[in-house]
C-alpha positions in Angstrom: 0.0 0.0 0.0 1.1 3.6 0.2 0.5 5.5 3.5 3.2 8.2 3.3 5.2 9.7 0.4 7.5 12.5 -0.6 7.5 15.4 -3.1 11.0 16.8 -3.0 12.0 17.7 -6.6 11.7 21.2 -7.9 8.2 22.1 -9.2 9.5 22.5 -12.7 10.7 18.9 -12.8 7.1 17.8 -12.5 5.8 20.4 -14.9 8.3 19.2 -17.5 7.1 15.6 -17.4 3.4 16.2 -17.1 3.0 19.2 -19.3 0.3 21.2 -17.4 0.2 25.0 -18.2 0.0 26.1 -14.5 3.2 27.2 -12.9 2.8 26.2 -9.2 5.6 27.0 -6.8 5.4 24.6 -3.9 8.0 23.7 -1.2 9.5 20.2 -0.9 7.6 17.8 1.4 9.3 14.8 2.9 6.5 13.3 4.8 3.1 13.7 3.1 0.3 12.1 5.1 -3.4 11.3 4.6 -6.0 14.1 4.8 -3.4 16.7 3.7 -3.7 18.7 0.5 -1.7 17.1 -2.2 -0.9 17.9 -5.9 -2.2 15.8 -8.7 -2.3 16.2 -12.5 -5.5 15.4 -14.3 -6.9 15.8 -17.8 -10.1 17.6 -18.8 -11.3 18.0 -22.4 -7.9 16.8 -23.7 -5.8 19.3 -21.6 -3.7 18.5 -18.5 -4.0 20.6 -15.3 -2.4 20.8 -11.9 -4.8 20.6 -9.0 -4.7 20.4 -5.2 -6.9 17.8 -3.6 -7.4 16.1 -0.2 -5.6 12.8 0.1 -8.6 10.6 1.1 -11.2 9.6 -1.5 -14.9 10.5 -1.1 -17.3 9.2 -3.7 -20.0 11.6 -4.8 -22.8 9.4 -3.4 -21.4 9.3 0.2 -24.1 10.8 2.5 -21.9 11.9 5.4 -18.1 12.1 5.1 -17.9 11.7 8.9 -19.2 8.2 8.6 -17.3 7.2 5.5 -13.9 5.5 5.8 -10.7 7.4 5.0 -9.8 5.7 1.7 -6.2 6.7 0.9 -5.5 3.7 -1.4 -7.7 2.1 -4.1 -7.0 -1.6 -4.5 -6.3 -2.2 -8.2 -8.2 -5.5 -8.2 -11.4 -3.8 -7.1 -11.5 -0.7 -9.4 -13.9 -2.1 -12.0 -16.3 -3.7 -9.5 -16.3 -1.6 -6.3 -19.0 1.1 -6.3 -16.6 3.5 -4.6 -14.3 3.5 -7.6 -16.2 2.5 -10.8 -17.2 6.0 -11.9 -13.8 7.6 -11.2 -12.0 4.8 -13.0 -14.0 5.7 -16.2 -13.9 9.5 -16.0 -11.6 10.8 -13.2 -8.2 9.2 -13.3 -5.2 11.3 -12.1 -1.5 11.1 -11.2 -0.1 12.0 -7.8 3.0 14.1 -8.0 5.7 12.2 -6.0 9.3 11.1 -6.2 9.4 8.5 -3.4 7.2 6.7 -0.8 7.7 5.0 2.5 6.8 1.5 3.5 7.1 -0.4 6.8 8.5 -3.8 7.4 7.0 -5.7 10.3 8.8 -8.3 12.5 6.4 -9.5 15.2 5.8 -6.5 17.4 8.2 -4.2 15.7 8.2 -2.2 12.4 11.0 -0.4 10.5 10.5 2.2 7.8 12.0 2.2 4.3 12.2 4.8 1.5 11.6 3.7 -2.0 12.6 5.9 -5.0 13.3 5.5 -8.7 16.9 4.8 -9.4 17.1 7.6 -11.9 15.6 10.0 -9.2 13.1 11.3 -11.6 9.4 12.0 -10.6 7.5 8.9 -9.7 4.1 9.0 -11.4 1.6 7.3 -9.0 -1.7 6.3 -10.6 -4.7 7.7 -8.8 -8.4 8.4 -8.9 -10.1 11.7 -8.0 -13.6 12.8 -7.2 -15.4 16.0 -6.3 -17.6 15.6 -3.2 -20.5 18.0 -2.7 -21.9 18.4 0.8 -25.6 19.1 1.6 -24.9 22.8 1.9 -23.3 22.9 -1.6 -19.7 23.1 -0.6 -17.3 21.1 -2.7 -14.0 19.3 -2.0 -11.8 17.5 -4.4 -10.4 14.2 -3.1 -8.2 11.4 -4.4 -6.7 8.0 -3.7 -3.6 6.2 -4.9 -4.1 3.0 -6.8 -2.2 0.0 -5.5 -1.2 -3.5 -6.8 0.8 -6.5 -5.8 4.4 -5.8 -4.7 7.3 -6.4 -7.1 10.4 -8.2 -6.0 12.0 -5.2 -4.4 8.9 -4.3 -2.3 8.0 -7.9 -1.5 10.9 -7.9 1.1 8.9 -5.5 3.3 5.3 -5.5 2.1 2.9 -7.4 -0.2 1.4 -4.2 -1.8 2.8 -1.2 -3.6 1.5 1.9 -5.5 1.0 1.6 -9.3 4.0 3.5 -10.8 3.4 4.5 -14.4 5.9 4.6 -17.2 6.2 7.8 -19.2 4.3 6.0 -22.0 1.6 4.9 -19.5 1.0 8.5 -18.3 -0.9 9.4 -21.5 -3.2 6.4 -21.4 -4.0 6.7 -17.7 -4.9 10.4 -18.0 -7.0 10.1 -21.2 -10.6 9.5 -20.1 -12.3 10.4 -23.3 -12.9 6.7 -24.0 -14.7 5.2 -21.0 -13.6 1.6 -21.9 -11.6 0.8 -18.8 -10.3 -2.4 -20.3 -7.6 -0.5 -22.2 -6.1 1.0 -19.0 -6.4 -1.9 -16.6 -3.2 -3.5 -18.0 -1.3 -0.5 -16.5 -2.4 -1.6 -13.0 0.5 -3.9 -12.3 3.8 -3.9 -10.4 6.5 -1.8 -12.1 9.8 -3.5 -13.2 12.2 -4.2 -10.3 15.1 -2.4 -11.8 13.2 0.9 -11.6 13.5 1.1 -7.9 15.9 1.1 -4.9 15.0 0.9 -1.3 16.9 2.0 1.8 16.1 1.9 5.6 15.4 5.3 7.1 14.8 6.8 10.5 11.7 6.0 12.4 11.2 9.7 12.8 9.1 9.4 9.6 6.5 7.7 11.8 5.4 11.1 13.1 3.8 13.4 10.6 5.1 16.4 12.5 8.6 15.5 11.2 9.0 16.9 7.6 12.7 17.5 6.8 15.5 16.2 4.5 16.9 14.1 7.3 14.0 11.7 7.0 15.5 10.4 3.7 19.0 9.8 5.0 19.8 6.1 4.5 20.7 4.1 7.6 23.2 1.3 7.7 20.4 -1.0 9.1 16.7 -0.9 9.7 15.6 1.1 12.7 12.6 -0.8 14.3 10.1 0.6 16.7 7.3 -1.1 18.6 4.0 -1.4 16.7 1.5 0.9 18.3 -1.6 -0.7 19.8 -4.6 0.1 17.7 -7.1 2.5 19.3 -10.7 2.9 18.5 -11.2 6.0 16.4 -14.2 8.2 16.4 -13.9 8.3 12.6 -13.4 5.1 10.5 -9.9 4.9 8.9 -9.1 2.6 6.0 -6.7 2.3 3.2 -9.2 0.0 1.3 -6.6 -2.7 2.2 -5.6 -2.8 5.8 -5.7 -0.7 8.9 -3.2 2.1 8.9 -4.6 4.4 11.6 -1.7 3.7 13.9 0.7 5.4 11.4 -1.0 8.7 11.3 
């Protein structure tokens, strides 16, 4: 799955790859967490655009967001069948701007964080779905989730899931929603090649969202484990559409 990620490259590096006309100037973020505003690229009427959305998908038919789970990931195997995602898969696909993400390896009662990036250190196009939610008072909020798939050989050492990372060729197909035949894009929902990625252990400081600095990405000589926090009952449901992640946030 994907529960934390990073956006550290200069804004122009993303604009060059994705080709949107907007010229946003945003600071580096080393520890992006659910419910925060995050940048995505989407396509409308054949044109790409930069947009800020909430990380945490809300389908348009949800009656009360307070009672709806926090969906930060959309499991690739359910996109065509689950009511939460079916409409967005056809008409509202997007890409999360990112250049790395974090995953935790568990050993019994301990977990250790790892940073995963592309070996070429270029932007990492994470496939996503977005939706505009309108509340009863007419207020609107744009929301999104990251699409996930089975882990490749690199990630399998620490977790059984990973985000869908698109090739530069796959970017065009994923963003183009003019044809609502989802069968043509589902082949993109797969693990990326192993040689795209490297993975290093990093400080468990990344466990706390308050920490957001370059030191979080400094490689460690060995994994730094910490006790797994006991799950607590939350007033609001929290879900990744895959497994419980509330203890991380």
